[in-house]
MIPA-802039 format. One record per residue (C-alpha): x, y, z; residue in one letter. Coordinates in nm, 4 decimals. Example, Ala and Ser with C-alpha at 12.3 -4.5 7.8 and 13.67 -1.06 7.14 Angstrom:
# MIPA-802039
x=1.2300&y=-0.4500&z=0.7800&r=a .
x=1.3670&y=-0.1060&z=0.7140&r=s .
//
This chain:
# MIPA-802039
x=9.5679&y=9.7824&z=4.3552&r=m .
x=9.3684&y=9.8085&z=4.6905&r=p .
x=9.6486&y=9.7477&z=4.9182&r=q .
x=9.7949&y=10.0437&z=4.7881&r=l .
x=9.5041&y=10.2674&z=4.9148&r=d .
x=9.5872&y=10.4140&z=5.2379&r=p .
x=9.2369&y=10.5253&z=5.3014&r=n .
x=9.0691&y=10.1814&z=5.5278&r=p .
x=9.4320&y=10.0818&z=5.6105&r=w .
x=9.5666&y=10.3888&z=5.7961&r=f .
x=9.2413&y=10.4099&z=6.0033&r=t .
x=9.2720&y=10.0686&z=6.0985&r=i .
x=9.6130&y=10.1143&z=6.1882&r=l .
x=9.5572&y=10.4146&z=6.4098&r=v .
x=9.2596&y=10.2770&z=6.5908&r=f .
x=9.4634&y=9.9615&z=6.6818&r=s .
x=9.7190&y=10.1714&z=6.7928&r=w .
x=9.4761&y=10.3620&z=7.0264&r=i .
x=9.3083&y=10.0612&z=7.1623&r=i .
x=9.6964&y=9.8931&z=7.2310&r=f .
x=9.8004&y=10.1787&z=7.3805&r=l .
x=9.5046&y=10.2530&z=7.6252&r=s .
x=9.3539&y=9.9050&z=7.6977&r=v .
x=9.6702&y=9.6720&z=7.7498&r=l .
x=9.8753&y=9.8815&z=7.9726&r=p .
x=9.6012&y=9.9409&z=8.2200&r=a .
x=9.5168&y=9.5290&z=8.2139&r=k .
x=9.8852&y=9.4829&z=8.2404&r=i .
x=9.9229&y=9.7404&z=8.5502&r=l .
x=9.6661&y=9.5589&z=8.7062&r=k .
x=9.8413&y=9.2513&z=8.7617&r=h .
x=10.0349&y=9.2644&z=9.0981&r=t .
x=10.3327&y=9.0332&z=9.2062&r=t .
x=10.2595&y=8.7370&z=9.4293&r=p .
x=10.5095&y=8.8517&z=9.6912&r=n .
x=10.5249&y=9.1813&z=9.8011&r=e .
x=10.8308&y=9.3527&z=9.9089&r=l .
x=10.8291&y=9.4158&z=10.2779&r=a .
x=11.0178&y=9.7281&z=10.3899&r=p .
x=11.3223&y=9.6824&z=10.5810&r=t .
x=11.4895&y=9.8437&z=10.9085&r=n .
x=11.7180&y=10.1013&z=10.7986&r=m .
x=11.9813&y=10.0993&z=11.0519&r=q .
x=12.3003&y=10.2731&z=11.0205&r=e .
x=12.6014&y=10.0257&z=11.0724&r=h .
x=12.8643&y=10.1575&z=11.3052&r=k .
x=13.2039&y=10.2284&z=11.1565&r=t .
x=13.5107&y=10.2084&z=11.3371&r=e .
x=13.8466&y=10.3420&z=11.2283&r=p .
x=14.0928&y=10.1189&z=11.0954&r=w .
x=14.4144&y=10.1068&z=11.2652&r=d .
x=14.7058&y=10.0306&z=11.0272&r=w .
x=14.9804&y=9.8294&z=11.1280&r=p .
x=15.2495&y=10.0313&z=10.9585&r=w .
//
């Protein structure tokens, strides 16, 4: 039964995973989001002590 012979199929599996793990992440990471996040002003909020009525 030729499908049980691992000789050609294992190399095809290994080379396909090498291609998937090397080419596809580079193509995916090349895309940018349409709306880049703008840095916001980092202002500290003034906190005042709370006077409890009791």
